[in-house]
C-alpha positions as CSV (number, residue, x, y, z in Angstrom):
1,M,-22.6,-4.8,0.4
2,L,-23.8,-1.2,-1.3
3,C,-23.9,0.3,2.2
4,G,-20.7,-1.1,3.3
5,A,-19.1,0.7,-0.2
6,L,-20.9,3.8,0.2
7,S,-19.9,4.1,3.8
8,L,-15.8,3.4,2.7
9,L,-16.6,6.2,-0.3
10,L,-18.1,8.2,2.6
11,A,-15.0,7.6,4.6
12,A,-12.6,8.5,2.2
13,S,-14.2,11.7,0.5
14,T,-14.7,13.5,4.1
15,G,-11.4,12.5,5.4
16,L,-9.3,9.5,6.7
17,R,-6.2,10.1,9.1
18,V,-4.3,7.0,10.4
19,P,-2.2,6.9,13.4
20,L,1.6,7.3,12.6
21,L,4.4,4.8,13.6
22,G,6.3,8.0,15.2
23,G,2.9,9.3,17.3
24,G,0.2,11.8,15.6
25,K,-1.7,10.6,12.7
26,A,-1.7,11.1,8.7
27,Q,-4.2,12.6,7.3
28,V,-4.1,10.1,4.2
29,F,-7.8,11.5,2.6
30,P,-8.3,14.1,1.3
31,S,-4.5,14.3,0.1
32,D,-2.4,17.2,-0.9
33,A,-0.3,15.2,-3.0
34,A,-0.8,16.2,-6.7
35,K,-1.0,12.4,-8.2
36,G,-2.2,10.6,-5.4
37,V,-1.9,8.0,-2.5
38,V,0.2,4.6,-2.8
39,V,-0.1,2.3,0.3
40,F,1.7,-0.6,0.8
41,Y,0.2,-3.5,2.7
42,V,2.2,-5.4,4.9
43,I,2.6,-8.1,8.0
44,T,5.4,-8.1,10.3
45,G,7.4,-11.3,9.7
46,C,6.0,-11.9,6.2
47,P,9.0,-13.0,4.1
48,N,7.9,-11.8,0.9
49,A,7.3,-8.5,2.5
50,Q,10.4,-8.3,3.8
51,A,12.3,-9.1,0.5
52,Y,9.9,-6.2,-1.4
53,V,11.6,-3.2,0.7
54,P,14.5,-2.5,-1.9
55,E,12.0,-2.7,-4.4
56,M,9.6,-0.4,-2.4
57,N,11.8,2.4,-1.7
58,R,12.8,2.4,-5.4
59,I,9.2,3.2,-6.4
60,A,9.3,5.8,-3.8
61,K,12.0,7.4,-5.2
62,V,11.2,7.5,-8.4
63,Y,7.5,8.5,-8.3
64,G,7.3,10.7,-5.1
65,P,8.9,13.6,-6.7
66,K,6.2,13.2,-9.2
67,G,3.4,13.9,-6.7
68,W,2.8,10.8,-5.1
69,R,2.8,10.0,-1.2
70,F,3.5,6.5,0.1
71,Y,2.9,4.9,3.1
72,L,3.3,1.2,4.2
73,D,0.7,-0.1,6.3
74,N,1.2,-2.3,9.1
75,T,-1.8,-4.5,9.2
76,D,-1.0,-7.1,12.2
77,L,-4.0,-7.6,14.0
78,S,-2.6,-6.7,17.2
79,P,0.4,-4.3,16.2
80,D,3.2,-3.8,18.6
81,P,4.9,-0.3,17.9
82,K,7.9,-1.0,19.2
83,R,8.7,-4.4,17.1
84,M,7.5,-2.1,14.0
85,R,10.1,0.6,15.0
86,K,12.8,-1.9,14.9
87,D,11.5,-3.1,11.4
88,A,11.2,0.1,10.2
89,R,15.1,0.7,11.4
90,Q,15.9,-2.6,10.1
91,F,14.3,-2.7,6.8
92,G,15.2,1.2,5.9
93,Y,11.6,1.9,4.8
94,A,11.2,5.5,3.0
95,F,8.1,6.2,3.9
96,P,5.9,7.0,6.8
97,T,4.0,3.7,8.8
98,L,0.6,3.7,9.6
99,Y,-1.1,0.9,11.4
100,G,-4.3,0.1,12.9
101,S,-6.8,1.4,10.3
102,A,-9.2,-1.7,9.3
103,Q,-10.9,0.8,7.3
104,L,-7.9,1.7,5.0
105,V,-7.2,-2.1,4.5
106,K,-10.6,-2.2,3.5
107,L,-10.8,0.8,1.5
108,G,-7.5,-0.9,-0.5
109,R,-9.1,-3.8,-1.0
110,A,-6.0,-5.6,0.4
111,T,-6.1,-9.3,1.4
112,N,-2.2,-10.5,1.1
113,S,1.3,-8.9,1.9
114,P,2.7,-7.0,0.3
115,E,0.0,-5.3,-1.6
116,A,-0.3,-2.2,-2.6
117,A,-3.0,0.2,-3.5
118,V,-2.9,3.5,-5.6
119,F,-5.7,6.3,-4.5
120,S,-6.7,9.8,-5.9
121,P,-6.1,12.5,-3.7
122,A,-9.7,12.4,-2.9
123,G,-9.7,8.4,-1.9
124,A,-11.1,6.5,-4.9
125,L,-9.5,3.4,-5.8
126,L,-7.5,3.3,-8.9
127,Y,-5.2,-0.1,-8.5
128,H,-4.7,-2.5,-5.7
129,G,-2.5,-5.5,-6.3
130,R,0.8,-7.0,-6.4
131,I,3.6,-4.8,-7.0
132,D,5.2,-6.9,-9.6
133,D,5.3,-10.5,-10.4
134,R,8.7,-11.8,-8.6
135,F,7.3,-13.9,-6.7
136,Y,5.0,-17.0,-7.6
137,A,4.3,-18.5,-4.4
138,L,5.3,-18.0,-0.5
139,G,9.1,-17.6,-0.3
140,K,9.4,-18.8,-3.9
141,A,10.9,-15.7,-6.3
142,R,12.2,-15.6,-10.1
143,L,15.2,-14.3,-10.7
144,A,13.9,-10.9,-11.9
145,A,9.9,-9.7,-12.5
146,R,8.6,-10.3,-15.5
147,T,5.6,-7.2,-15.0
148,H,5.9,-4.2,-12.5
149,D,2.3,-3.9,-12.1
150,L,2.4,-0.9,-9.7
151,R,4.7,0.8,-11.9
152,D,2.8,0.6,-15.0
153,A,-0.4,1.5,-12.9
154,L,1.5,4.8,-12.2
155,D,3.4,5.5,-15.0
156,E,-0.8,4.8,-17.2
157,I,-2.1,7.4,-14.3
158,D,0.8,9.4,-14.8
159,E,-0.4,9.6,-18.7
160,G,-4.0,10.6,-17.7
161,E,-4.9,7.0,-18.7
162,A,-7.0,4.7,-17.3
163,V,-5.3,1.6,-15.5
164,K,-5.5,-1.0,-17.8
165,H,-5.3,-4.3,-15.1
166,P,-6.5,-2.5,-11.9
167,V,-6.6,-5.7,-10.1
168,T,-3.9,-8.1,-10.2
169,P,-3.2,-10.9,-8.0
170,V,-0.9,-11.1,-4.9
171,V,1.2,-13.6,-3.9
172,G,2.1,-13.8,-0.2
173,C,1.0,-14.3,3.6
174,I,-3.1,-13.9,3.9
175,L,-3.7,-10.2,5.8
176,P,-5.6,-10.8,9.4
177,S,-9.4,-9.6,8.9
178,G,-10.1,-7.8,12.0
């Protein structure tokens, strides 16, 4: 376990490039983002993930100008770029889509869709978990979220504080293990 954690930390610190849906690769770590990197992990067709796209876009719009870089990581076991491009157009993601990186999923300790991970520019994991608590079961949501876990984590980091709740439970589709 320690060896695996060490190799993930080393990968983050020495550089991690991940395929972009539009072609090429994104230099995820180290990042030139002033504050850090936020990755949303999703599976194509997960109803909870689809429902969160507007909130993901709102978060990116508010926090992007503050120095945060945002990515969507499509974690489908067999990614279909044609279908992913169609989804990206249909749902209107406001940030680049990555795919095909089991290493990024491991770095973010992601297990469900949708899940968010917040990293320092160097790749240290600062938060991972739910976006908020709107969903209480797969496909079952409250009218409004009572907690805004991801926003709280970003605000705490922006204020130079430690994240009070660095791990939160996620309700969603289970990510495939590659």
